[in-house]
C-alpha positions as CSV (number, residue, x, y, z in Angstrom):
1,M,-49.4,15.1,50.1
2,T,-51.6,12.1,50.1
3,T,-50.4,8.6,49.6
4,D,-52.1,8.4,46.2
5,Q,-50.2,11.6,45.2
6,R,-46.9,10.2,46.4
7,L,-47.5,7.0,44.5
8,D,-48.4,9.0,41.3
9,R,-45.2,11.0,41.8
10,I,-43.1,7.9,42.4
11,E,-44.7,6.4,39.3
12,R,-43.9,9.5,37.2
13,I,-40.3,9.4,38.5
14,L,-40.0,5.7,37.8
15,I,-41.3,6.2,34.2
16,L,-38.8,9.1,33.7
17,Y,-36.0,6.8,35.1
18,L,-37.0,3.9,32.8
19,N,-37.3,6.2,29.7
20,A,-33.8,7.6,30.5
21,G,-32.5,4.0,30.8
22,R,-34.0,3.1,27.4
23,R,-32.5,6.2,25.8
24,E,-29.1,5.4,27.3
25,R,-29.3,1.8,26.1
26,K,-30.2,3.0,22.6
27,R,-27.4,5.5,22.6
28,V,-24.9,2.8,23.7
29,R,-26.2,0.5,21.0
30,E,-25.7,3.2,18.4
31,I,-22.2,3.9,19.7
32,D,-21.4,0.1,19.6
33,E,-22.6,0.0,16.0
34,K,-20.4,3.0,15.1
35,V,-17.4,1.4,16.8
36,N,-18.1,-1.9,14.9
37,I,-18.3,0.0,11.6
38,L,-15.0,1.7,12.4
39,I,-13.4,-1.5,13.4
40,S,-14.6,-3.1,10.1
41,A,-13.3,-0.2,8.1
42,Q,-9.9,-0.4,9.9
43,I,-9.6,-4.1,9.2
44,K,-10.4,-3.5,5.5
45,N,-7.8,-0.7,5.4
46,E,-5.2,-2.9,7.0
47,D,-5.9,-5.7,4.5
48,G,-5.6,-3.2,1.7
49,F,-2.4,-1.8,3.0
50,R,-1.0,-5.3,3.4
51,E,-1.8,-6.1,-0.2
52,L,-0.3,-2.7,-1.3
53,R,2.9,-3.5,0.6
54,E,3.1,-6.9,-1.0
55,A,2.5,-5.4,-4.5
56,S,5.1,-2.7,-3.7
57,R,7.7,-5.3,-2.7
58,E,7.0,-7.3,-5.9
59,T,7.4,-4.1,-8.0
60,D,10.7,-3.3,-6.2
61,R,11.9,-6.8,-6.9
62,R,11.0,-6.6,-10.6
63,M,12.6,-3.1,-10.9
64,R,15.8,-4.4,-9.3
65,E,15.8,-7.4,-11.7
66,T,15.1,-5.1,-14.7
67,F,17.9,-2.7,-13.7
68,R,20.3,-5.7,-13.4
69,E,19.3,-6.9,-16.9
70,I,19.8,-3.4,-18.3
71,R,23.3,-3.2,-16.6
72,E,24.2,-6.5,-18.2
73,L,23.0,-5.3,-21.6
74,F,25.1,-2.1,-21.3
75,W,28.1,-4.2,-20.3
76,K,27.6,-6.6,-23.2
77,T,27.0,-3.6,-25.6
78,D,30.2,-2.0,-24.3
79,E,32.1,-5.2,-24.8
80,R,30.8,-5.5,-28.3
81,I,31.7,-1.9,-29.1
82,N,35.2,-2.4,-27.7
83,R,35.6,-5.5,-29.9
84,L,34.3,-3.6,-32.9
85,D,36.7,-0.8,-32.2
86,E,39.6,-3.3,-32.0
87,A,38.5,-4.9,-35.2
88,Q,38.3,-1.5,-36.9
89,R,41.8,-0.7,-35.7
90,R,43.1,-4.0,-37.1
91,T,41.3,-3.3,-40.4
92,D,42.7,0.2,-40.5
93,R,46.2,-1.1,-39.9
94,K,45.8,-3.7,-42.6
95,I,44.5,-1.0,-45.0
96,D,47.4,1.2,-44.1
97,G,49.8,-1.7,-44.6
98,L,48.3,-2.4,-48.1
99,S,48.4,1.2,-49.1
100,E,52.1,1.5,-48.2
101,R,53.1,-1.3,-50.6
102,P,54.6,-0.4,-53.9
């Protein structure tokens, strides 16, 4: 093998090596872009989940408040019914007392 053939061979090998390096750099850049896309999506998801958790906490707080208000309404209604029952019993006693008079 002559010197020129060796130089040509080294040149071909060098070109193959450089092309392989370019391909690898391109592949690494594509992977970096994909990783960045995944990171961005994850950050958006985390922000969305954070907002959802906050909304869920607010909903829970409102539901607890609503249940408390409903319980109070039931107690007040029960008290009113008891007072009405007592008033009805008094009225019935008065009516019975009036009907027993000669």
